[in-house]
Gaussian input, Z-matrix of N, CA and C with variables (Angstrom, degrees):
# hf/3-21g

backbone

0 1
 N
 C     1     B1
 C     2     B2     1     A1
 N     3     B3     2     A2     1     D1
 C     4     B4     3     A3     2     D2
 C     5     B5     4     A4     3     D3
 N     6     B6     5     A5     4     D4
 C     7     B7     6     A6     5     D5
 C     8     B8     7     A7     6     D6
 N     9     B9     8     A8     7     D7
 C    10    B10     9     A9     8     D8
 C    11    B11    10    A10     9     D9
 N    12    B12    11    A11    10    D10
 C    13    B13    12    A12    11    D11
 C    14    B14    13    A13    12    D12
 N    15    B15    14    A14    13    D13
 C    16    B16    15    A15    14    D14
 C    17    B17    16    A16    15    D15
 N    18    B18    17    A17    16    D16
 C    19    B19    18    A18    17    D17
 C    20    B20    19    A19    18    D18
 N    21    B21    20    A20    19    D19
 C    22    B22    21    A21    20    D20
 C    23    B23    22    A22    21    D21
 N    24    B24    23    A23    22    D22
 C    25    B25    24    A24    23    D23
 C    26    B26    25    A25    24    D24
 N    27    B27    26    A26    25    D25
 C    28    B28    27    A27    26    D26
 C    29    B29    28    A28    27    D27
 N    30    B30    29    A29    28    D28
 C    31    B31    30    A30    29    D29
 C    32    B32    31    A31    30    D30
 N    33    B33    32    A32    31    D31
 C    34    B34    33    A33    32    D32
 C    35    B35    34    A34    33    D33
 N    36    B36    35    A35    34    D34
 C    37    B37    36    A36    35    D35
 C    38    B38    37    A37    36    D36
 N    39    B39    38    A38    37    D37
 C    40    B40    39    A39    38    D38
 C    41    B41    40    A40    39    D39
 N    42    B42    41    A41    40    D40
 C    43    B43    42    A42    41    D41
 C    44    B44    43    A43    42    D42
 N    45    B45    44    A44    43    D43
 C    46    B46    45    A45    44    D44
 C    47    B47    46    A46    45    D45
 N    48    B48    47    A47    46    D46
 C    49    B49    48    A48    47    D47
 C    50    B50    49    A49    48    D48
 N    51    B51    50    A50    49    D49
 C    52    B52    51    A51    50    D50
 C    53    B53    52    A52    51    D51
 N    54    B54    53    A53    52    D52
 C    55    B55    54    A54    53    D53
 C    56    B56    55    A55    54    D54
 N    57    B57    56    A56    55    D55
 C    58    B58    57    A57    56    D56
 C    59    B59    58    A58    57    D57
 N    60    B60    59    A59    58    D58
 C    61    B61    60    A60    59    D59
 C    62    B62    61    A61    60    D60
 N    63    B63    62    A62    61    D61
 C    64    B64    63    A63    62    D62
 C    65    B65    64    A64    63    D63
 N    66    B66    65    A65    64    D64
 C    67    B67    66    A66    65    D65
 C    68    B68    67    A67    66    D66
 N    69    B69    68    A68    67    D67
 C    70    B70    69    A69    68    D68
 C    71    B71    70    A70    69    D69
 N    72    B72    71    A71    70    D70
 C    73    B73    72    A72    71    D71
 C    74    B74    73    A73    72    D72
 N    75    B75    74    A74    73    D73
 C    76    B76    75    A75    74    D74
 C    77    B77    76    A76    75    D75
 N    78    B78    77    A77    76    D76
 C    79    B79    78    A78    77    D77
 C    80    B80    79    A79    78    D78
 N    81    B81    80    A80    79    D79
 C    82    B82    81    A81    80    D80
 C    83    B83    82    A82    81    D81
 N    84    B84    83    A83    82    D82
 C    85    B85    84    A84    83    D83
 C    86    B86    85    A85    84    D84
 N    87    B87    86    A86    85    D85
 C    88    B88    87    A87    86    D86
 C    89    B89    88    A88    87    D87
 N    90    B90    89    A89    88    D88
 C    91    B91    90    A90    89    D89
 C    92    B92    91    A91    90    D90
 N    93    B93    92    A92    91    D91
 C    94    B94    93    A93    92    D92
 C    95    B95    94    A94    93    D93
 N    96    B96    95    A95    94    D94
 C    97    B97    96    A96    95    D95
 C    98    B98    97    A97    96    D96
 N    99    B99    98    A98    97    D97
 C   100   B100    99    A99    98    D98
 C   101   B101   100   A100    99    D99
 N   102   B102   101   A101   100   D100
 C   103   B103   102   A102   101   D101
 C   104   B104   103   A103   102   D102
 N   105   B105   104   A104   103   D103
 C   106   B106   105   A105   104   D104
 C   107   B107   106   A106   105   D105
 N   108   B108   107   A107   106   D106
 C   109   B109   108   A108   107   D107
 C   110   B110   109   A109   108   D108
 N   111   B111   110   A110   109   D109
 C   112   B112   111   A111   110   D110
 C   113   B113   112   A112   111   D111
 N   114   B114   113   A113   112   D112
 C   115   B115   114   A114   113   D113
 C   116   B116   115   A115   114   D114
 N   117   B117   116   A116   115   D115
 C   118   B118   117   A117   116   D116
 C   119   B119   118   A118   117   D117
 N   120   B120   119   A119   118   D118
 C   121   B121   120   A120   119   D119
 C   122   B122   121   A121   120   D120
 N   123   B123   122   A122   121   D121
 C   124   B124   123   A123   122   D122
 C   125   B125   124   A124   123   D123
 N   126   B126   125   A125   124   D124
 C   127   B127   126   A126   125   D125
 C   128   B128   127   A127   126   D126
 N   129   B129   128   A128   127   D127
 C   130   B130   129   A129   128   D128
 C   131   B131   130   A130   129   D129
 N   132   B132   131   A131   130   D130
 C   133   B133   132   A132   131   D131
 C   134   B134   133   A133   132   D132
 N   135   B135   134   A134   133   D133
 C   136   B136   135   A135   134   D134
 C   137   B137   136   A136   135   D135
 N   138   B138   137   A137   136   D136
 C   139   B139   138   A138   137   D137
 C   140   B140   139   A139   138   D138
 N   141   B141   140   A140   139   D139
 C   142   B142   141   A141   140   D140
 C   143   B143   142   A142   141   D141
 N   144   B144   143   A143   142   D142
 C   145   B145   144   A144   143   D143
 C   146   B146   145   A145   144   D144
 N   147   B147   146   A146   145   D145
 C   148   B148   147   A147   146   D146
 C   149   B149   148   A148   147   D147
 N   150   B150   149   A149   148   D148
 C   151   B151   150   A150   149   D149
 C   152   B152   151   A151   150   D150
 N   153   B153   152   A152   151   D151
 C   154   B154   153   A153   152   D152
 C   155   B155   154   A154   153   D153
 N   156   B156   155   A155   154   D154
 C   157   B157   156   A156   155   D155
 C   158   B158   157   A157   156   D156
 N   159   B159   158   A158   157   D157
 C   160   B160   159   A159   158   D158
 C   161   B161   160   A160   159   D159
 N   162   B162   161   A161   160   D160
 C   163   B163   162   A162   161   D161
 C   164   B164   163   A163   162   D162
 N   165   B165   164   A164   163   D163
 C   166   B166   165   A165   164   D164
 C   167   B167   166   A166   165   D165
 N   168   B168   167   A167   166   D166
 C   169   B169   168   A168   167   D167
 C   170   B170   169   A169   168   D168
 N   171   B171   170   A170   169   D169
 C   172   B172   171   A171   170   D170
 C   173   B173   172   A172   171   D171
 N   174   B174   173   A173   172   D172
 C   175   B175   174   A174   173   D173
 C   176   B176   175   A175   174   D174
 N   177   B177   176   A176   175   D175
 C   178   B178   177   A177   176   D176
 C   179   B179   178   A178   177   D177
 N   180   B180   179   A179   178   D178
 C   181   B181   180   A180   179   D179
 C   182   B182   181   A181   180   D180
 N   183   B183   182   A182   181   D181
 C   184   B184   183   A183   182   D182
 C   185   B185   184   A184   183   D183
 N   186   B186   185   A185   184   D184
 C   187   B187   186   A186   185   D185
 C   188   B188   187   A187   186   D186
 N   189   B189   188   A188   187   D187
 C   190   B190   189   A189   188   D188
 C   191   B191   190   A190   189   D189
 N   192   B192   191   A191   190   D190
 C   193   B193   192   A192   191   D191
 C   194   B194   193   A193   192   D192
 N   195   B195   194   A194   193   D193
 C   196   B196   195   A195   194   D194
 C   197   B197   196   A196   195   D195
 N   198   B198   197   A197   196   D196
 C   199   B199   198   A198   197   D197
 C   200   B200   199   A199   198   D198
 N   201   B201   200   A200   199   D199
 C   202   B202   201   A201   200   D200
 C   203   B203   202   A202   201   D201
 N   204   B204   203   A203   202   D202
 C   205   B205   204   A204   203   D203
 C   206   B206   205   A205   204   D204
 N   207   B207   206   A206   205   D205
 C   208   B208   207   A207   206   D206
 C   209   B209   208   A208   207   D207
 N   210   B210   209   A209   208   D208
 C   211   B211   210   A210   209   D209
 C   212   B212   211   A211   210   D210
 N   213   B213   212   A212   211   D211
 C   214   B214   213   A213   212   D212
 C   215   B215   214   A214   213   D213
 N   216   B216   215   A215   214   D214
 C   217   B217   216   A216   215   D215
 C   218   B218   217   A217   216   D216
 N   219   B219   218   A218   217   D217
 C   220   B220   219   A219   218   D218
 C   221   B221   220   A220   219   D219
 N   222   B222   221   A221   220   D220
 C   223   B223   222   A222   221   D221
 C   224   B224   223   A223   222   D222
 N   225   B225   224   A224   223   D223
 C   226   B226   225   A225   224   D224
 C   227   B227   226   A226   225   D225
 N   228   B228   227   A227   226   D226
 C   229   B229   228   A228   227   D227
 C   230   B230   229   A229   228   D228
 N   231   B231   230   A230   229   D229
 C   232   B232   231   A231   230   D230
 C   233   B233   232   A232   231   D231
 N   234   B234   233   A233   232   D232
 C   235   B235   234   A234   233   D233
 C   236   B236   235   A235   234   D234
 N   237   B237   236   A236   235   D235
 C   238   B238   237   A237   236   D236
 C   239   B239   238   A238   237   D237
 N   240   B240   239   A239   238   D238
 C   241   B241   240   A240   239   D239
 C   242   B242   241   A241   240   D240
 N   243   B243   242   A242   241   D241
 C   244   B244   243   A243   242   D242
 C   245   B245   244   A244   243   D243
 N   246   B246   245   A245   244   D244
 C   247   B247   246   A246   245   D245
 C   248   B248   247   A247   246   D246
 N   249   B249   248   A248   247   D247
 C   250   B250   249   A249   248   D248
 C   251   B251   250   A250   249   D249
 N   252   B252   251   A251   250   D250
 C   253   B253   252   A252   251   D251
 C   254   B254   253   A253   252   D252
 N   255   B255   254   A254   253   D253
 C   256   B256   255   A255   254   D254
 C   257   B257   256   A256   255   D255
 N   258   B258   257   A257   256   D256
 C   259   B259   258   A258   257   D257
 C   260   B260   259   A259   258   D258
 N   261   B261   260   A260   259   D259
 C   262   B262   261   A261   260   D260
 C   263   B263   262   A262   261   D261
 N   264   B264   263   A263   262   D262
 C   265   B265   264   A264   263   D263
 C   266   B266   265   A265   264   D264
 N   267   B267   266   A266   265   D265
 C   268   B268   267   A267   266   D266
 C   269   B269   268   A268   267   D267
 N   270   B270   269   A269   268   D268
 C   271   B271   270   A270   269   D269
 C   272   B272   271   A271   270   D270
 N   273   B273   272   A272   271   D271
 C   274   B274   273   A273   272   D272
 C   275   B275   274   A274   273   D273

   B1=1.4446
   B2=1.5196
   B3=1.2896
   B4=1.4681
   B5=1.5340
   B6=1.3148
   B7=1.4623
   B8=1.5310
   B9=1.3133
   B10=1.4511
   B11=1.5244
   B12=1.3411
   B13=1.4706
   B14=1.5112
   B15=1.3267
   B16=1.4621
   B17=1.5379
   B18=1.3114
   B19=1.4526
   B20=1.5072
   B21=1.3244
   B22=1.4681
   B23=1.5235
   B24=1.3435
   B25=1.4534
   B26=1.5359
   B27=1.3246
   B28=1.4716
   B29=1.5286
   B30=1.3248
   B31=1.4553
   B32=1.5102
   B33=1.2949
   B34=1.4629
   B35=1.5150
   B36=1.3312
   B37=1.4634
   B38=1.5210
   B39=1.3156
   B40=1.4613
   B41=1.5172
   B42=1.3250
   B43=1.4690
   B44=1.5066
   B45=1.3153
   B46=1.4567
   B47=1.5194
   B48=1.3115
   B49=1.4670
   B50=1.5151
   B51=1.3403
   B52=1.4589
   B53=1.5245
   B54=1.3108
   B55=1.4583
   B56=1.5148
   B57=1.3239
   B58=1.4604
   B59=1.5335
   B60=1.3216
   B61=1.4422
   B62=1.5176
   B63=1.3358
   B64=1.4697
   B65=1.5105
   B66=1.3406
   B67=1.4654
   B68=1.5209
   B69=1.3250
   B70=1.4695
   B71=1.5083
   B72=1.2789
   B73=1.4511
   B74=1.5047
   B75=1.2997
   B76=1.4514
   B77=1.5078
   B78=1.3151
   B79=1.4464
   B80=1.5002
   B81=1.2997
   B82=1.4606
   B83=1.5130
   B84=1.3217
   B85=1.4613
   B86=1.5239
   B87=1.3249
   B88=1.4599
   B89=1.5178
   B90=1.3072
   B91=1.4466
   B92=1.5225
   B93=1.3199
   B94=1.4615
   B95=1.5154
   B96=1.3320
   B97=1.4513
   B98=1.5196
   B99=1.2922
   B100=1.4706
   B101=1.5166
   B102=1.3223
   B103=1.4466
   B104=1.5250
   B105=1.3330
   B106=1.4630
   B107=1.5258
   B108=1.3135
   B109=1.4615
   B110=1.5330
   B111=1.3420
   B112=1.4723
   B113=1.5307
   B114=1.3091
   B115=1.4783
   B116=1.5285
   B117=1.3233
   B118=1.4653
   B119=1.5248
   B120=1.3320
   B121=1.4682
   B122=1.5242
   B123=1.3031
   B124=1.4602
   B125=1.5274
   B126=1.3369
   B127=1.4492
   B128=1.5314
   B129=1.3265
   B130=1.4585
   B131=1.5258
   B132=1.3357
   B133=1.4657
   B134=1.5200
   B135=1.3191
   B136=1.4771
   B137=1.5214
   B138=1.3185
   B139=1.4599
   B140=1.5229
   B141=1.3013
   B142=1.4704
   B143=1.5226
   B144=1.3286
   B145=1.4640
   B146=1.5199
   B147=1.3289
   B148=1.4598
   B149=1.5206
   B150=1.3221
   B151=1.4653
   B152=1.5313
   B153=1.3354
   B154=1.4575
   B155=1.5364
   B156=1.3260
   B157=1.4637
   B158=1.5236
   B159=1.3314
   B160=1.4645
   B161=1.5205
   B162=1.3119
   B163=1.4681
   B164=1.5268
   B165=1.3187
   B166=1.4639
   B167=1.5246
   B168=1.3308
   B169=1.4629
   B170=1.5114
   B171=1.3358
   B172=1.4618
   B173=1.5165
   B174=1.3150
   B175=1.4768
   B176=1.5203
   B177=1.3378
   B178=1.4668
   B179=1.5186
   B180=1.3219
   B181=1.4640
   B182=1.5154
   B183=1.3282
   B184=1.4672
   B185=1.5346
   B186=1.3125
   B187=1.4617
   B188=1.5267
   B189=1.3188
   B190=1.4676
   B191=1.5037
   B192=1.3388
   B193=1.4722
   B194=1.5190
   B195=1.3186
   B196=1.4595
   B197=1.5140
   B198=1.3312
   B199=1.4602
   B200=1.5299
   B201=1.3255
   B202=1.4700
   B203=1.5168
   B204=1.3313
   B205=1.4644
   B206=1.5301
   B207=1.3218
   B208=1.4674
   B209=1.5224
   B210=1.3125
   B211=1.4482
   B212=1.5282
   B213=1.3373
   B214=1.4685
   B215=1.5241
   B216=1.3243
   B217=1.4588
   B218=1.5275
   B219=1.3372
   B220=1.4612
   B221=1.5215
   B222=1.3247
   B223=1.4653
   B224=1.5225
   B225=1.3256
   B226=1.4674
   B227=1.5203
   B228=1.3203
   B229=1.4603
   B230=1.5321
   B231=1.3409
   B232=1.4633
   B233=1.5223
   B234=1.3135
   B235=1.4689
   B236=1.5162
   B237=1.3297
   B238=1.4552
   B239=1.5229
   B240=1.3152
   B241=1.4682
   B242=1.5201
   B243=1.3151
   B244=1.4634
   B245=1.5184
   B246=1.3158
   B247=1.4763
   B248=1.5286
   B249=1.3157
   B250=1.4646
   B251=1.5117
   B252=1.3261
   B253=1.4630
   B254=1.5320
   B255=1.3165
   B256=1.4747
   B257=1.5278
   B258=1.3280
   B259=1.4783
   B260=1.5200
   B261=1.3313
   B262=1.4659
   B263=1.5246
   B264=1.3173
   B265=1.4616
   B266=1.5307
   B267=1.3392
   B268=1.4539
   B269=1.5266
   B270=1.3313
   B271=1.4606
   B272=1.5120
   B273=1.3378
   B274=1.4719
   B275=1.4777
   A1=108.77
   A2=116.10
   A3=118.73
   A4=111.75
   A5=118.37
   A6=120.76
   A7=111.34
   A8=117.36
   A9=121.34
   A10=111.89
   A11=120.46
   A12=118.52
   A13=112.92
   A14=118.22
   A15=121.48
   A16=110.18
   A17=116.94
   A18=120.71
   A19=110.26
   A20=116.43
   A21=121.55
   A22=110.74
   A23=117.47
   A24=122.17
   A25=113.03
   A26=116.86
   A27=120.14
   A28=110.95
   A29=116.05
   A30=121.19
   A31=108.59
   A32=115.65
   A33=122.29
   A34=106.53
   A35=118.35
   A36=119.00
   A37=111.60
   A38=116.10
   A39=122.14
   A40=110.36
   A41=114.87
   A42=120.13
   A43=107.87
   A44=115.95
   A45=119.61
   A46=112.22
   A47=118.03
   A48=120.55
   A49=113.97
   A50=118.91
   A51=120.72
   A52=112.65
   A53=116.88
   A54=120.12
   A55=109.69
   A56=116.58
   A57=118.94
   A58=109.60
   A59=116.40
   A60=121.05
   A61=112.62
   A62=117.30
   A63=121.13
   A64=113.72
   A65=118.98
   A66=120.66
   A67=111.48
   A68=117.51
   A69=120.57
   A70=112.86
   A71=118.55
   A72=120.98
   A73=110.21
   A74=117.46
   A75=121.84
   A76=110.62
   A77=118.49
   A78=121.06
   A79=115.24
   A80=119.02
   A81=120.44
   A82=111.43
   A83=115.30
   A84=121.30
   A85=112.24
   A86=117.70
   A87=121.19
   A88=112.25
   A89=118.42
   A90=121.51
   A91=111.11
   A92=116.48
   A93=121.49
   A94=114.65
   A95=119.44
   A96=118.80
   A97=113.00
   A98=118.01
   A99=119.90
   A100=110.88
   A101=117.72
   A102=121.26
   A103=113.00
   A104=118.53
   A105=119.70
   A106=110.48
   A107=113.66
   A108=121.19
   A109=107.27
   A110=116.58
   A111=121.14
   A112=111.33
   A113=117.45
   A114=120.72
   A115=109.97
   A116=116.55
   A117=120.12
   A118=111.09
   A119=116.82
   A120=120.25
   A121=111.36
   A122=118.27
   A123=121.24
   A124=110.58
   A125=116.37
   A126=120.80
   A127=111.08
   A128=116.33
   A129=120.81
   A130=110.65
   A131=116.97
   A132=120.65
   A133=110.92
   A134=117.21
   A135=119.56
   A136=111.31
   A137=116.18
   A138=119.53
   A139=112.15
   A140=117.39
   A141=120.15
   A142=111.06
   A143=117.36
   A144=121.02
   A145=111.70
   A146=116.89
   A147=120.14
   A148=111.22
   A149=116.66
   A150=119.97
   A151=110.11
   A152=115.91
   A153=120.28
   A154=111.09
   A155=117.84
   A156=121.18
   A157=111.58
   A158=116.62
   A159=120.18
   A160=111.26
   A161=116.90
   A162=119.88
   A163=111.81
   A164=117.25
   A165=120.40
   A166=111.23
   A167=116.69
   A168=120.30
   A169=111.94
   A170=116.74
   A171=119.42
   A172=111.97
   A173=115.97
   A174=120.03
   A175=110.45
   A176=117.42
   A177=120.96
   A178=111.13
   A179=116.91
   A180=119.88
   A181=111.85
   A182=116.50
   A183=119.71
   A184=111.58
   A185=116.36
   A186=120.43
   A187=112.69
   A188=116.72
   A189=120.29
   A190=115.00
   A191=115.72
   A192=119.22
   A193=114.49
   A194=115.89
   A195=119.48
   A196=114.88
   A197=118.49
   A198=119.93
   A199=109.89
   A200=114.85
   A201=118.68
   A202=109.75
   A203=116.67
   A204=121.26
   A205=111.71
   A206=116.14
   A207=120.68
   A208=112.12
   A209=117.02
   A210=120.64
   A211=114.39
   A212=116.92
   A213=120.71
   A214=110.39
   A215=118.33
   A216=119.53
   A217=111.28
   A218=116.48
   A219=120.23
   A220=110.58
   A221=116.39
   A222=121.27
   A223=110.10
   A224=117.05
   A225=120.78
   A226=110.79
   A227=116.94
   A228=120.18
   A229=110.81
   A230=116.94
   A231=119.44
   A232=112.38
   A233=118.03
   A234=121.12
   A235=111.55
   A236=116.70
   A237=120.18
   A238=110.61
   A239=117.24
   A240=121.13
   A241=110.40
   A242=117.86
   A243=122.15
   A244=110.72
   A245=116.47
   A246=120.12
   A247=110.89
   A248=118.07
   A249=120.69
   A250=112.31
   A251=116.96
   A252=120.78
   A253=112.10
   A254=116.41
   A255=118.40
   A256=111.51
   A257=116.96
   A258=119.47
   A259=110.27
   A260=117.58
   A261=120.98
   A262=110.65
   A263=117.84
   A264=121.37
   A265=110.03
   A266=117.29
   A267=119.95
   A268=112.72
   A269=117.34
   A270=121.09
   A271=111.88
   A272=116.94
   A273=120.01
   A274=111.47
   D1=138.60
   D2=-178.41
   D3=-100.57
   D4=-19.55
   D5=-178.05
   D6=-70.18
   D7=-46.69
   D8=-175.08
   D9=-65.52
   D10=-45.96
   D11=175.54
   D12=-61.73
   D13=-33.58
   D14=178.99
   D15=-65.61
   D16=-42.61
   D17=177.34
   D18=-67.66
   D19=-38.82
   D20=-179.14
   D21=-61.85
   D22=-34.67
   D23=-177.29
   D24=-87.66
   D25=-12.31
   D26=-173.35
   D27=-78.72
   D28=128.02
   D29=171.36
   D30=-146.91
   D31=147.72
   D32=175.27
   D33=-119.03
   D34=123.82
   D35=-178.85
   D36=-61.53
   D37=141.02
   D38=179.26
   D39=-76.64
   D40=141.21
   D41=172.63
   D42=-125.73
   D43=165.57
   D44=-178.06
   D45=-66.96
   D46=-20.11
   D47=-176.45
   D48=-94.80
   D49=5.63
   D50=-177.67
   D51=-62.76
   D52=-42.65
   D53=-178.47
   D54=-119.06
   D55=155.22
   D56=177.39
   D57=-57.84
   D58=138.42
   D59=179.50
   D60=87.41
   D61=3.41
   D62=177.45
   D63=73.44
   D64=24.55
   D65=-178.09
   D66=-70.28
   D67=-28.75
   D68=175.63
   D69=76.34
   D70=-71.71
   D71=-176.93
   D72=100.07
   D73=150.14
   D74=-177.79
   D75=-77.34
   D76=106.72
   D77=176.63
   D78=81.80
   D79=11.86
   D80=179.01
   D81=71.77
   D82=-150.92
   D83=-174.03
   D84=-67.40
   D85=-27.52
   D86=-179.25
   D87=-106.01
   D88=20.92
   D89=-178.26
   D90=-57.88
   D91=131.23
   D92=179.26
   D93=89.54
   D94=-5.51
   D95=-179.69
   D96=-71.14
   D97=-20.34
   D98=177.05
   D99=-68.94
   D100=-15.98
   D101=-177.70
   D102=-90.31
   D103=0.33
   D104=-177.91
   D105=-73.66
   D106=154.85
   D107=178.05
   D108=-99.42
   D109=103.13
   D110=-176.81
   D111=-60.98
   D112=-37.34
   D113=-179.03
   D114=-63.47
   D115=-39.29
   D116=179.35
   D117=-63.03
   D118=-40.42
   D119=178.12
   D120=-68.39
   D121=-37.64
   D122=176.42
   D123=-62.53
   D124=-42.70
   D125=177.97
   D126=-64.98
   D127=-40.36
   D128=178.52
   D129=-61.39
   D130=-45.15
   D131=179.43
   D132=-65.95
   D133=-38.34
   D134=178.35
   D135=-64.04
   D136=-47.34
   D137=-179.71
   D138=-65.47
   D139=-37.65
   D140=175.77
   D141=-63.95
   D142=-36.53
   D143=177.15
   D144=-68.05
   D145=-37.20
   D146=177.10
   D147=-65.25
   D148=-45.00
   D149=178.69
   D150=-62.13
   D151=-42.00
   D152=178.35
   D153=-62.12
   D154=-41.22
   D155=179.04
   D156=-62.87
   D157=-44.70
   D158=-179.08
   D159=-64.83
   D160=-49.77
   D161=-178.24
   D162=-65.11
   D163=-43.39
   D164=-179.96
   D165=-65.84
   D166=-38.05
   D167=178.50
   D168=-63.79
   D169=-43.04
   D170=178.63
   D171=-65.34
   D172=-39.73
   D173=177.78
   D174=-66.86
   D175=-39.19
   D176=177.79
   D177=-61.65
   D178=-38.51
   D179=176.95
   D180=-66.79
   D181=-40.78
   D182=178.46
   D183=-64.36
   D184=-45.45
   D185=-178.45
   D186=-73.91
   D187=-39.65
   D188=-174.68
   D189=-80.97
   D190=-38.76
   D191=-174.05
   D192=-123.20
   D193=-1.33
   D194=174.38
   D195=86.43
   D196=6.91
   D197=-179.11
   D198=-147.86
   D199=135.16
   D200=176.91
   D201=-63.71
   D202=-33.24
   D203=178.74
   D204=-58.71
   D205=-35.74
   D206=178.55
   D207=-70.71
   D208=-14.52
   D209=179.50
   D210=-75.76
   D211=-8.88
   D212=-178.26
   D213=-60.90
   D214=-39.17
   D215=178.78
   D216=-64.95
   D217=-35.00
   D218=175.82
   D219=-67.14
   D220=-39.78
   D221=178.19
   D222=-60.73
   D223=-46.09
   D224=-178.90
   D225=-60.69
   D226=-46.11
   D227=179.85
   D228=-62.18
   D229=-45.78
   D230=-179.00
   D231=-66.53
   D232=-35.39
   D233=176.63
   D234=-66.54
   D235=-40.05
   D236=178.17
   D237=-65.31
   D238=-42.98
   D239=178.11
   D240=-63.19
   D241=-42.35
   D242=178.19
   D243=-61.25
   D244=-46.68
   D245=179.74
   D246=-63.28
   D247=-43.45
   D248=179.06
   D249=-63.10
   D250=-42.72
   D251=179.98
   D252=-64.47
   D253=-44.53
   D254=179.43
   D255=-69.00
   D256=-33.02
   D257=174.65
   D258=-65.74
   D259=-43.06
   D260=179.11
   D261=-64.87
   D262=-39.24
   D263=179.41
   D264=-64.38
   D265=-40.41
   D266=179.33
   D267=-66.72
   D268=-28.03
   D269=-179.21
   D270=-76.79
   D271=-21.20
   D272=-178.61
   D273=-76.05

């Protein structure tokens, strides 16, 4: 993923005029972002995508074929697509 490392590396130096009263703040607007765990965010995004695939697949089965049980095939397809996309992103 290219977004998370870019955020991880982003910092704006603090100046006395950043906040009212000259408080500045530690590291400006992005202070503390260097301390984030990029792997944890990647895992969070992956798990959110898996939950989204399962729920959307079940709803697609209910709306498309009239039964949540029929949504299992949609779930399988969406999970495979999610896994392939995250694998491709990791390879880049």
